[in-house]
N, C-alpha and C positions, 0 to 999 in steps of 0.2 A: 539416390540422394535423399528421397523422402524418408526412407527407413533410417538413414543415418541421423536425420534431424529428430525423428521420433525417439530414437535411442538416447540422444543427448538430452532431449526434453525430459524424458522419464527418469534420468539420473540426477536431475536437479534436487537440491535439498537446502534446508535452512541451516544456518550456523547457530546452533543452540545456545552458545555462550552469548551471542548478541541478543537473542530472544529472552534469555534469563537475566539480562543485565539490569532490568528495572527501569532503564532509561527509555521513556516513551519514543523519543526520536530514533534511537537505535532499533527498537522493536519494530516501529513503523517501517523504517527503511529496509530492514531485513525481511519482513513479510512481503513487501513490494518486490524486493530483489528475488526472493525465492519463488515469486509468482510470475517471473519473466520480465519485470520492468528493469530498464537500465538505471542503476543507482550509482551516481558518481560523486556528487558533492552537495554542498548546502543549497545550491540553486535547485537541484532535483528535489530535495526535501520540501523546499518552499512551494514548488510547482505541484508536487503530488499532494501535499497537505492542503494547499489551496483548492485543488480539485475536489478533495474529500469534503471540505467545508462547503463548497458550492453545491455539490451533489446533495449533501445533508440538508442544506437550506431549501433546495428545490423539492426534496421529497417530504420534508416536514417543516413547512413554514411556521413561524412562531404563532401566528393567529390560529392555526389549526391545532397546535399543541394545547392551548388553553381554552378551546371552545369558542374563541372569538370569531369575528368576521362576518 
């Protein structure tokens, strides 16, 4: 069973037409999907993008960006 899962995982790929679309939302969702995330609808985009924004804020708080604090 484990070998079957590894074979399936190694066959995953991105849909290049979505990545080349120029639409940030489409690119973001396709990159997430090709990395193993379940991407199904607008709710998924909102949740994943919100997670990105929260992580970005936690890694680079505004006061550290400008030398304040």
